[in-house]
C-alpha positions in Angstrom: -0.1 0.2 0.0 1.2 3.5 -0.8 0.7 5.9 1.8 2.6 9.0 0.6 0.7 12.2 0.7 1.9 13.4 -2.5 0.5 10.7 -4.6 -3.3 9.9 -4.8 -4.8 7.4 -7.2 -6.1 9.3 -10.6 -5.1 12.6 -9.4 -2.4 14.5 -10.5 -0.6 16.9 -8.2 1.3 18.8 -10.4 0.3 21.1 -13.5 -0.4 18.9 -16.8 2.4 19.3 -19.3 1.8 17.2 -22.9 3.8 17.3 -25.9 3.7 15.7 -29.3 7.3 14.9 -29.0 9.6 13.7 -26.4 13.4 15.2 -27.0 16.1 15.0 -24.3 13.3 13.6 -21.7 13.7 13.2 -18.0 12.3 10.5 -15.8 9.1 11.7 -14.4 8.9 11.8 -10.6 6.0 9.7 -8.8 3.5 12.6 -8.2 3.2 13.6 -11.8 1.5 10.2 -13.3 0.8 8.3 -10.1 -1.6 5.9 -11.5 1.1 4.7 -14.2 2.4 1.6 -13.6 5.6 -0.3 -15.3 5.5 -4.0 -15.5 9.1 -5.8 -15.6 10.1 -9.4 -16.4 12.8 -11.3 -14.2 15.6 -9.5 -15.9 14.2 -5.8 -15.2 13.0 -5.6 -18.7 9.9 -3.2 -19.2 7.2 -5.4 -20.9 4.0 -3.3 -20.4 2.4 -0.7 -19.0 -0.9 -0.4 -16.9 -3.4 2.0 -14.9 -4.0 1.8 -11.3 -7.9 1.3 -10.9 -7.3 1.3 -6.9 -4.9 0.8 -4.1 -4.7 -2.6 -5.1 -5.4 -3.5 -8.8 -4.0 -2.7 -12.0 -5.5 -2.8 -15.6 -3.1 -3.6 -18.5 -3.7 -5.5 -22.0 -4.4 -8.9 -22.3 -1.0 -9.1 -24.7 1.0 -8.1 -21.6 0.7 -11.9 -20.3 
């Protein structure tokens, strides 16, 4: 369970900044997109993404598994 007061499921904490291109991007802090989840395999390779739907469950695409 995530108890960080900076993060709330489905609620962004900072102003929305969206661009159609990412150039020299940087890692987003957890409070920017707190519902976005990365799913990694046993070799720490990112295999899929998902979205938190509550504090316990993640929704992702069928092809991820």
